[in-house]
HTML snippet that shows the backbone in 3Dmol.js (N, CA, C, O; Angstrom):
<script src="https://3Dmol.org/build/3Dmol-min.js"></script>
<div id="view" style="width:600px;height:400px;position:relative"></div>
<script>
const pdb = `
ATOM      1  N   MET A   1      90.322 102.820  96.338  1.00  0.00           N
ATOM      2  CA  MET A   1      90.464 102.729  97.041  1.00  0.00           C
ATOM      3  C   MET A   1      92.118 102.195  97.903  1.00  0.00           C
ATOM      4  O   MET A   1      92.098 100.995  98.176  1.00  0.00           O
ATOM      5  N   TYR A   2      93.199 102.794  98.243  1.00  0.00           N
ATOM      6  CA  TYR A   2      94.217 102.198  98.636  1.00  0.00           C
ATOM      7  C   TYR A   2      94.610 102.074  99.557  1.00  0.00           C
ATOM      8  O   TYR A   2      94.971 103.188  99.935  1.00  0.00           O
ATOM      9  N   VAL A   3      94.944 100.888 100.751  1.00  0.00           N
ATOM     10  CA  VAL A   3      95.805 100.841 101.798  1.00  0.00           C
ATOM     11  C   VAL A   3      96.595 100.795 102.328  1.00  0.00           C
ATOM     12  O   VAL A   3      96.408 100.282 103.431  1.00  0.00           O
ATOM     13  N   VAL A   4      98.275 101.328 101.973  1.00  0.00           N
ATOM     14  CA  VAL A   4      99.341 101.245 101.724  1.00  0.00           C
ATOM     15  C   VAL A   4      99.942 101.740 102.748  1.00  0.00           C
ATOM     16  O   VAL A   4      99.507 102.654 103.449  1.00  0.00           O
ATOM     17  N   CYS A   5     101.741 100.730 102.987  1.00  0.00           N
ATOM     18  CA  CYS A   5     102.117 101.254 103.595  1.00  0.00           C
ATOM     19  C   CYS A   5     103.194 102.676 103.243  1.00  0.00           C
ATOM     20  O   CYS A   5     103.065 103.706 102.582  1.00  0.00           O
ATOM     21  N   LYS A   6     104.270 102.076 104.076  1.00  0.00           N
ATOM     22  CA  LYS A   6     104.977 104.144 103.605  1.00  0.00           C
ATOM     23  C   LYS A   6     105.516 104.106 101.807  1.00  0.00           C
ATOM     24  O   LYS A   6     105.372 104.875 100.857  1.00  0.00           O
ATOM     25  N   ASP A   7     106.096 102.943 101.986  1.00  0.00           N
ATOM     26  CA  ASP A   7     106.605 102.609 101.581  1.00  0.00           C
ATOM     27  C   ASP A   7     106.368 101.898 100.204  1.00  0.00           C
ATOM     28  O   ASP A   7     107.164 101.185  99.591  1.00  0.00           O
ATOM     29  N   HIS A   8     104.989 102.283  99.833  1.00  0.00           N
ATOM     30  CA  HIS A   8     104.178 102.380  98.538  1.00  0.00           C
ATOM     31  C   HIS A   8     103.350 102.909  97.962  1.00  0.00           C
ATOM     32  O   HIS A   8     102.551 102.688  97.051  1.00  0.00           O
ATOM     33  N   VAL A   9     103.770 104.015  98.923  1.00  0.00           N
ATOM     34  CA  VAL A   9     102.226 105.439  98.397  1.00  0.00           C
ATOM     35  C   VAL A   9     102.554 105.771  97.336  1.00  0.00           C
ATOM     36  O   VAL A   9     101.538 105.536  96.681  1.00  0.00           O
ATOM     37  N   GLU A  10     103.244 106.151  96.694  1.00  0.00           N
ATOM     38  CA  GLU A  10     104.216 106.216  95.574  1.00  0.00           C
ATOM     39  C   GLU A  10     103.461 105.417  94.424  1.00  0.00           C
ATOM     40  O   GLU A  10     102.748 106.010  93.614  1.00  0.00           O
ATOM     41  N   ILE A  11     103.622 104.274  94.399  1.00  0.00           N
ATOM     42  CA  ILE A  11     102.968 103.399  93.774  1.00  0.00           C
ATOM     43  C   ILE A  11     101.462 103.627  93.817  1.00  0.00           C
ATOM     44  O   ILE A  11     100.984 103.937  92.726  1.00  0.00           O
ATOM     45  N   ALA A  12     100.657 103.546  94.781  1.00  0.00           N
ATOM     46  CA  ALA A  12      99.275 103.317  95.016  1.00  0.00           C
ATOM     47  C   ALA A  12      98.592 105.400  94.352  1.00  0.00           C
ATOM     48  O   ALA A  12      97.465 105.486  93.865  1.00  0.00           O
ATOM     49  N   ILE A  13      99.458 106.659  94.484  1.00  0.00           N
ATOM     50  CA  ILE A  13      98.772 107.117  93.788  1.00  0.00           C
ATOM     51  C   ILE A  13      99.142 107.254  92.686  1.00  0.00           C
ATOM     52  O   ILE A  13      98.399 107.988  92.034  1.00  0.00           O
ATOM     53  N   ASP A  14     100.289 106.726  91.964  1.00  0.00           N
ATOM     54  CA  ASP A  14     100.060 106.325  90.135  1.00  0.00           C
ATOM     55  C   ASP A  14      98.490 104.931  89.838  1.00  0.00           C
ATOM     56  O   ASP A  14      97.470 105.008  89.154  1.00  0.00           O
ATOM     57  N   GLU A  15      99.015 103.877  90.695  1.00  0.00           N
ATOM     58  CA  GLU A  15      97.179 103.204  89.937  1.00  0.00           C
ATOM     59  C   GLU A  15      95.982 104.440  90.315  1.00  0.00           C
ATOM     60  O   GLU A  15      95.077 104.510  89.483  1.00  0.00           O
ATOM     61  N   PHE A  16      95.951 104.821  90.775  1.00  0.00           N
ATOM     62  CA  PHE A  16      94.830 106.423  90.949  1.00  0.00           C
ATOM     63  C   PHE A  16      94.348 106.723  89.857  1.00  0.00           C
ATOM     64  O   PHE A  16      93.261 106.706  89.278  1.00  0.00           O
ATOM     65  N   VAL A  17      95.728 107.095  89.637  1.00  0.00           N
ATOM     66  CA  VAL A  17      95.642 108.487  88.649  1.00  0.00           C
ATOM     67  C   VAL A  17      95.496 108.123  87.373  1.00  0.00           C
ATOM     68  O   VAL A  17      95.079 108.880  86.497  1.00  0.00           O
ATOM     69  N   ASP A  18      96.023 106.271  87.105  1.00  0.00           N
ATOM     70  CA  ASP A  18      96.086 106.610  86.057  1.00  0.00           C
ATOM     71  C   ASP A  18      94.604 105.421  86.233  1.00  0.00           C
ATOM     72  O   ASP A  18      94.421 104.791  85.192  1.00  0.00           O
ATOM     73  N   GLU A  19      93.791 105.143  87.159  1.00  0.00           N
ATOM     74  CA  GLU A  19      92.859 104.888  87.282  1.00  0.00           C
ATOM     75  C   GLU A  19      91.499 105.409  87.131  1.00  0.00           C
ATOM     76  O   GLU A  19      90.570 104.756  86.657  1.00  0.00           O
ATOM     77  N   TYR A  20      91.426 106.569  87.539  1.00  0.00           N
ATOM     78  CA  TYR A  20      90.447 107.533  88.033  1.00  0.00           C
ATOM     79  C   TYR A  20      91.047 109.380  86.824  1.00  0.00           C
ATOM     80  O   TYR A  20      90.231 110.192  86.387  1.00  0.00           O
ATOM     81  N   GLU A  21      91.811 109.423  86.731  1.00  0.00           N
ATOM     82  CA  GLU A  21      93.192 110.198  85.940  1.00  0.00           C
ATOM     83  C   GLU A  21      92.651 111.648  86.568  1.00  0.00           C
ATOM     84  O   GLU A  21      92.237 112.663  86.007  1.00  0.00           O
ATOM     85  N   GLU A  22      92.807 111.360  87.754  1.00  0.00           N
ATOM     86  CA  GLU A  22      92.463 112.714  88.894  1.00  0.00           C
ATOM     87  C   GLU A  22      93.232 112.272  89.952  1.00  0.00           C
ATOM     88  O   GLU A  22      93.139 111.161  90.473  1.00  0.00           O
ATOM     89  N   ALA A  23      93.950 113.107  90.247  1.00  0.00           N
ATOM     90  CA  ALA A  23      94.763 113.601  91.799  1.00  0.00           C
ATOM     91  C   ALA A  23      93.905 112.873  93.407  1.00  0.00           C
ATOM     92  O   ALA A  23      92.840 113.366  93.782  1.00  0.00           O
ATOM     93  N   PRO A  24      94.482 111.844  94.088  1.00  0.00           N
ATOM     94  CA  PRO A  24      94.122 111.500  94.775  1.00  0.00           C
ATOM     95  C   PRO A  24      93.961 112.062  96.598  1.00  0.00           C
ATOM     96  O   PRO A  24      94.945 112.474  97.213  1.00  0.00           O
ATOM     97  N   ASP A  25      92.675 111.978  97.180  1.00  0.00           N
ATOM     98  CA  ASP A  25      93.738 112.593  98.059  1.00  0.00           C
ATOM     99  C   ASP A  25      93.826 111.584  99.161  1.00  0.00           C
ATOM    100  O   ASP A  25      93.089 110.625  99.386  1.00  0.00           O
ATOM    101  N   ILE A  26      95.250 112.151 100.021  1.00  0.00           N
ATOM    102  CA  ILE A  26      95.970 110.595 100.658  1.00  0.00           C
ATOM    103  C   ILE A  26      95.156 111.468 102.376  1.00  0.00           C
ATOM    104  O   ILE A  26      94.754 112.566 102.762  1.00  0.00           O
ATOM    105  N   VAL A  27      95.293 110.337 102.774  1.00  0.00           N
ATOM    106  CA  VAL A  27      95.059 110.835 104.702  1.00  0.00           C
ATOM    107  C   VAL A  27      95.877 109.412 105.159  1.00  0.00           C
ATOM    108  O   VAL A  27      95.959 108.257 104.740  1.00  0.00           O
ATOM    109  N   ASP A  28      96.439 110.232 106.299  1.00  0.00           N
ATOM    110  CA  ASP A  28      97.464 110.092 107.097  1.00  0.00           C
ATOM    111  C   ASP A  28      96.493 109.206 108.569  1.00  0.00           C
ATOM    112  O   ASP A  28      95.459 109.707 109.013  1.00  0.00           O
ATOM    113  N   LEU A  29      97.149 107.726 109.192  1.00  0.00           N
ATOM    114  CA  LEU A  29      95.589 106.638 109.687  1.00  0.00           C
ATOM    115  C   LEU A  29      96.157 106.841 110.328  1.00  0.00           C
ATOM    116  O   LEU A  29      95.324 107.181 111.168  1.00  0.00           O
ATOM    117  N   GLN A  30      97.645 107.046 111.097  1.00  0.00           N
ATOM    118  CA  GLN A  30      97.401 107.163 112.179  1.00  0.00           C
ATOM    119  C   GLN A  30      97.116 108.853 113.382  1.00  0.00           C
ATOM    120  O   GLN A  30      97.243 109.250 114.541  1.00  0.00           O
ATOM    121  N   LYS A  31      96.823 109.135 112.469  1.00  0.00           N
ATOM    122  CA  LYS A  31      95.907 110.593 112.817  1.00  0.00           C
ATOM    123  C   LYS A  31      95.135 111.505 112.736  1.00  0.00           C
ATOM    124  O   LYS A  31      94.925 112.647 113.144  1.00  0.00           O
ATOM    125  N   THR A  32      94.449 110.123 111.608  1.00  0.00           N
ATOM    126  CA  THR A  32      92.440 109.821 111.301  1.00  0.00           C
ATOM    127  C   THR A  32      91.712 108.703 111.847  1.00  0.00           C
ATOM    128  O   THR A  32      92.072 107.543 111.641  1.00  0.00           O
ATOM    129  N   TYR A  33      90.490 109.071 112.680  1.00  0.00           N
ATOM    130  CA  TYR A  33      89.713 108.489 113.297  1.00  0.00           C
ATOM    131  C   TYR A  33      88.443 108.508 112.350  1.00  0.00           C
ATOM    132  O   TYR A  33      87.594 109.396 112.279  1.00  0.00           O
ATOM    133  N   PHE A  34      88.511 107.295 111.623  1.00  0.00           N
ATOM    134  CA  PHE A  34      86.839 107.369 111.472  1.00  0.00           C
ATOM    135  C   PHE A  34      85.674 106.475 112.149  1.00  0.00           C
ATOM    136  O   PHE A  34      85.860 105.318 112.528  1.00  0.00           O
ATOM    137  N   ALA A  35      84.932 106.894 112.209  1.00  0.00           N
ATOM    138  CA  ALA A  35      83.347 106.675 112.987  1.00  0.00           C
ATOM    139  C   ALA A  35      82.837 105.239 113.221  1.00  0.00           C
ATOM    140  O   ALA A  35      82.701 104.586 114.255  1.00  0.00           O
ATOM    141  N   ASN A  36      82.538 104.894 111.603  1.00  0.00           N
ATOM    142  CA  ASN A  36      81.850 103.846 110.889  1.00  0.00           C
ATOM    143  C   ASN A  36      82.666 102.907 110.195  1.00  0.00           C
ATOM    144  O   ASN A  36      82.172 102.034 109.482  1.00  0.00           O
ATOM    145  N   TRP A  37      84.019 103.058 110.384  1.00  0.00           N
ATOM    146  CA  TRP A  37      85.106 102.361 109.546  1.00  0.00           C
ATOM    147  C   TRP A  37      86.227 101.919 109.917  1.00  0.00           C
ATOM    148  O   TRP A  37      87.105 102.763 110.095  1.00  0.00           O
ATOM    149  N   GLU A  38      86.472 100.851 110.090  1.00  0.00           N
ATOM    150  CA  GLU A  38      87.888 100.486 110.518  1.00  0.00           C
ATOM    151  C   GLU A  38      88.596  99.985 109.149  1.00  0.00           C
ATOM    152  O   GLU A  38      88.297  99.115 108.332  1.00  0.00           O
ATOM    153  N   PRO A  39      89.479 100.748 109.233  1.00  0.00           N
ATOM    154  CA  PRO A  39      90.848 100.019 108.042  1.00  0.00           C
ATOM    155  C   PRO A  39      91.701  99.480 108.230  1.00  0.00           C
ATOM    156  O   PRO A  39      92.526  99.496 109.144  1.00  0.00           O
ATOM    157  N   PRO A  40      91.506  98.542 106.743  1.00  0.00           N
ATOM    158  CA  PRO A  40      92.362  97.023 106.901  1.00  0.00           C
ATOM    159  C   PRO A  40      93.707  97.572 107.226  1.00  0.00           C
ATOM    160  O   PRO A  40      94.210  98.532 106.644  1.00  0.00           O
ATOM    161  N   THR A  41      94.426  96.691 108.493  1.00  0.00           N
ATOM    162  CA  THR A  41      96.155  97.044 108.937  1.00  0.00           C
ATOM    163  C   THR A  41      96.838  96.594 108.069  1.00  0.00           C
ATOM    164  O   THR A  41      97.741  97.419 107.923  1.00  0.00           O
ATOM    165  N   HIS A  42      96.981  95.785 107.383  1.00  0.00           N
ATOM    166  CA  HIS A  42      98.016  95.649 105.906  1.00  0.00           C
ATOM    167  C   HIS A  42      97.780  96.447 104.970  1.00  0.00           C
ATOM    168  O   HIS A  42      96.653  96.803 104.625  1.00  0.00           O
ATOM    169  N   CYS A  43      99.037  96.868 104.380  1.00  0.00           N
ATOM    170  CA  CYS A  43      99.397  97.221 102.638  1.00  0.00           C
ATOM    171  C   CYS A  43      98.989  96.261 101.576  1.00  0.00           C
ATOM    172  O   CYS A  43      99.317  95.096 101.346  1.00  0.00           O
ATOM    173  N   ASP A  44      98.046  97.229 100.905  1.00  0.00           N
ATOM    174  CA  ASP A  44      97.834  96.236  99.969  1.00  0.00           C
ATOM    175  C   ASP A  44      99.042  95.469  98.848  1.00  0.00           C
ATOM    176  O   ASP A  44      98.718  94.554  98.091  1.00  0.00           O
ATOM    177  N   HIS A  45     100.028  95.867  98.898  1.00  0.00           N
ATOM    178  CA  HIS A  45     100.984  95.762  98.464  1.00  0.00           C
ATOM    179  C   HIS A  45     101.845  95.056  98.991  1.00  0.00           C
ATOM    180  O   HIS A  45     102.876  94.798  98.370  1.00  0.00           O
ATOM    181  N   CYS A  46     101.641  94.611 100.168  1.00  0.00           N
ATOM    182  CA  CYS A  46     102.979  94.053 101.557  1.00  0.00           C
ATOM    183  C   CYS A  46     102.429  93.168 102.622  1.00  0.00           C
ATOM    184  O   CYS A  46     101.298  93.077 103.098  1.00  0.00           O
ATOM    185  N   LYS A  47     103.310  92.672 102.813  1.00  0.00           N
ATOM    186  CA  LYS A  47     102.136  92.474 105.089  1.00  0.00           C
ATOM    187  C   LYS A  47     102.722  93.864 105.606  1.00  0.00           C
ATOM    188  O   LYS A  47     102.310  93.978 106.760  1.00  0.00           O
ATOM    189  N   GLU A  48     103.724  95.297 105.172  1.00  0.00           N
ATOM    190  CA  GLU A  48     103.883  96.050 106.424  1.00  0.00           C
ATOM    191  C   GLU A  48     102.427  96.282 106.637  1.00  0.00           C
ATOM    192  O   GLU A  48     101.349  95.891 106.190  1.00  0.00           O
ATOM    193  N   SER A  49     103.059  97.371 107.826  1.00  0.00           N
ATOM    194  CA  SER A  49     101.166  97.973 108.737  1.00  0.00           C
ATOM    195  C   SER A  49     100.925  99.010 108.124  1.00  0.00           C
ATOM    196  O   SER A  49     101.997  99.610 108.204  1.00  0.00           O
ATOM    197  N   ALA A  50     100.083  99.783 107.430  1.00  0.00           N
ATOM    198  CA  ALA A  50      98.930 100.420 106.840  1.00  0.00           C
ATOM    199  C   ALA A  50      99.269 101.729 107.630  1.00  0.00           C
ATOM    200  O   ALA A  50      99.398 102.095 108.798  1.00  0.00           O
ATOM    201  N   ARG A  51      99.342 102.227 106.384  1.00  0.00           N
ATOM    202  CA  ARG A  51     100.264 104.085 106.934  1.00  0.00           C
ATOM    203  C   ARG A  51      98.951 105.041 105.734  1.00  0.00           C
ATOM    204  O   ARG A  51      98.112 105.746 106.294  1.00  0.00           O
ATOM    205  N   PHE A  52      98.945 104.975 104.739  1.00  0.00           N
ATOM    206  CA  PHE A  52      97.971 105.654 104.300  1.00  0.00           C
ATOM    207  C   PHE A  52      96.908 105.285 103.489  1.00  0.00           C
ATOM    208  O   PHE A  52      96.693 104.074 103.433  1.00  0.00           O
ATOM    209  N   LEU A  53      95.997 106.212 102.676  1.00  0.00           N
ATOM    210  CA  LEU A  53      94.713 106.018 102.627  1.00  0.00           C
ATOM    211  C   LEU A  53      94.821 106.458 101.076  1.00  0.00           C
ATOM    212  O   LEU A  53      95.264 107.596 100.920  1.00  0.00           O
ATOM    213  N   VAL A  54      94.580 105.941 100.225  1.00  0.00           N
ATOM    214  CA  VAL A  54      94.745 106.955  98.819  1.00  0.00           C
ATOM    215  C   VAL A  54      93.176 106.109  98.583  1.00  0.00           C
ATOM    216  O   VAL A  54      92.678 104.983  98.603  1.00  0.00           O
ATOM    217  N   VAL A  55      92.728 108.046  98.276  1.00  0.00           N
ATOM    218  CA  VAL A  55      90.907 108.194  97.954  1.00  0.00           C
ATOM    219  C   VAL A  55      90.909 108.711  96.876  1.00  0.00           C
ATOM    220  O   VAL A  55      89.845 108.975  96.316  1.00  0.00           O
TER     221      VAL A  55
END
`;
const viewer = $3Dmol.createViewer("view");
viewer.addModel(pdb, "pdb");
viewer.setStyle({}, {cartoon: {color: "spectrum"}});
viewer.zoomTo();
viewer.render();
</script>
């Protein structure tokens, strides 16, 4: 699972495919609410705000 900004979503997709050998699901964190989980607020690759969850 990767939490990334808009600039790093392609890198996260590539890393996911390399690791799991299948296409990930992309969740827009601005449009999705999780009842029992609070997603990280910053990108895994930089200090920008997190925008996408790649799972």
